[in-house]
C-alpha angles and dihedrals in degrees: 000000000000121000122219124210124217116237091251091053091049091051092049091050092049090049091050090051092050091054092055096053115110117270114252112251119255113198115201131147132217116197118231090256092051091048091053091051093048090052090048091052091046091051091047091052094043093240116159114230089216093068107008135061149143119312112212112192142168121213132183109260139058128105095300104035104274134048133198123237130198124190135164109232135187094226143354124267119247095256098040123123106230120212114195112220095182099247097035140007134246119218120208124180118223094253093052095044093078091056101042097050106128095004120149116211118202135174117224132187123198140150088270093057142283135261149116120305130196128217106195118184089192096056115110093193145355143179139239095270091074095218100077129071145163126229 
């Protein structure tokens, strides 16, 4: 005896299958200096490395079309791609993932100031601010 599924049941089953597919890989690198600074910020904000981490995001805006965002968060969002860095995690939302693939994040200190920098092999342009790019 064959069973027939209703369209709603088929849609629910397809949705359940899509949630169990493997997450796409996001490859991004933090230099040792950047990793130290991220851990320092996490400690200062009391964020546990077991559940919290660094959110790396890309938003429309900035001088060149897109801008980077960094934020320490207590936990990942449901749809985040999570990149394990060993002693903490990096959270990337699906929109940002396409723009941060292959990015190297560093932390530099100079007489002009200090902060995180981004080396993006996918960027087609940028500006002097160092936190804006075009793709």
